[in-house]
C-alpha positions in Angstrom: -23.6 -9.9 -8.5 -22.5 -13.2 -10.0 -25.6 -15.0 -8.7 -27.9 -12.4 -10.1 -26.2 -12.5 -13.5 -24.9 -8.9 -13.4 -21.2 -10.0 -13.3 -19.4 -12.6 -15.3 -16.0 -13.2 -13.7 -14.7 -14.8 -16.9 -15.3 -11.6 -18.9 -12.3 -9.3 -18.8 -14.4 -6.2 -19.5 -16.6 -7.0 -16.5 -13.5 -7.4 -14.3 -12.1 -4.1 -15.5 -15.3 -2.3 -14.8 -15.4 -3.9 -11.3 -11.9 -2.7 -10.6 -12.6 0.8 -12.0 -15.7 1.1 -9.8 -14.5 -0.4 -6.5 -10.7 0.1 -6.3 -11.0 3.7 -5.2 -13.5 2.7 -2.5 -11.2 -0.1 -1.3 -8.2 2.3 -1.3 -10.1 4.7 0.9 -10.9 1.9 3.4 -7.4 0.6 3.4 -6.0 4.1 4.0 -8.4 4.6 6.8 -7.5 1.2 8.4 -3.8 1.9 8.0 -4.1 5.3 9.7 -6.1 3.7 12.6 -3.7 0.9 13.0 -0.6 3.1 12.9 -2.1 5.5 15.5 -3.4 3.0 18.0 -1.5 2.1 21.1 0.2 -1.3 21.4 0.1 -2.4 25.0 3.0 -3.9 26.9 2.6 -7.7 27.3 3.9 -9.9 30.1 6.5 -12.4 29.2 6.9 -11.0 25.7 9.9 -9.0 24.6 8.3 -6.7 22.0 8.1 -3.0 21.6 5.0 -1.1 22.9 3.7 2.3 22.0 2.0 3.9 19.0 3.5 2.5 15.7 3.5 5.9 13.9 5.4 7.5 16.8 7.8 4.5 17.1 8.6 4.9 13.4 9.2 8.6 13.3 10.8 8.9 16.8 12.9 5.7 17.2 15.2 7.4 19.7 12.4 7.6 22.2 12.2 3.8 22.1 15.8 3.1 22.6 16.8 2.5 19.0 17.9 4.6 16.0 16.8 5.3 12.5 18.3 2.6 10.3 17.8 4.5 7.1 20.9 4.9 5.0 21.7 6.4 1.6 22.5 4.0 -1.2 26.1 4.2 -2.4 25.1 5.2 -5.9 23.7 8.2 -7.8 20.0 8.9 -8.3 20.5 8.6 -12.0 21.6 4.9 -11.5 18.4 4.3 -9.5 16.3 5.9 -12.2 17.9 3.7 -14.9 17.3 0.6 -12.8 13.7 1.7 -12.2 13.0 2.2 -15.9 14.3 -1.3 -16.7 12.4 -3.2 -13.9 9.5 -1.1 -12.8 6.1 -2.1 -14.1 3.6 0.8 -14.0 0.3 -0.2 -12.4 -2.7 0.8 -14.5 -5.0 3.7 -13.2 -8.1 2.4 -11.5 -7.0 -1.1 -12.1 -7.6 -0.7 -15.9 -5.2 -0.5 -18.8 -4.9 2.8 -20.6 -6.6 1.5 -23.7 -9.7 0.6 -21.7 -10.3 4.1 -20.4 -11.3 6.6 -23.1 -9.4 9.8 -23.2 
């Protein structure tokens, strides 16, 4: 697209249009890859001390693999987490574009 003159990478509007058009497609492919990767079988290897099995099953059923769920609750209230999130969380724009770029 750059070589044919359709895209100027130094133009913010062109980049926002590119993100708007292609981020949903990239997201679909990434989600598909993630699912395939997390549902494939990891084979046992010789001379390597590493877990084997299906990553999704290993994550949701750790007891079947000789470990436990290391999830723990934070020692604070949800309101505290919400306050921290408001102060430090940066909202990502929809479709890779700022709200002022997308007409309502």
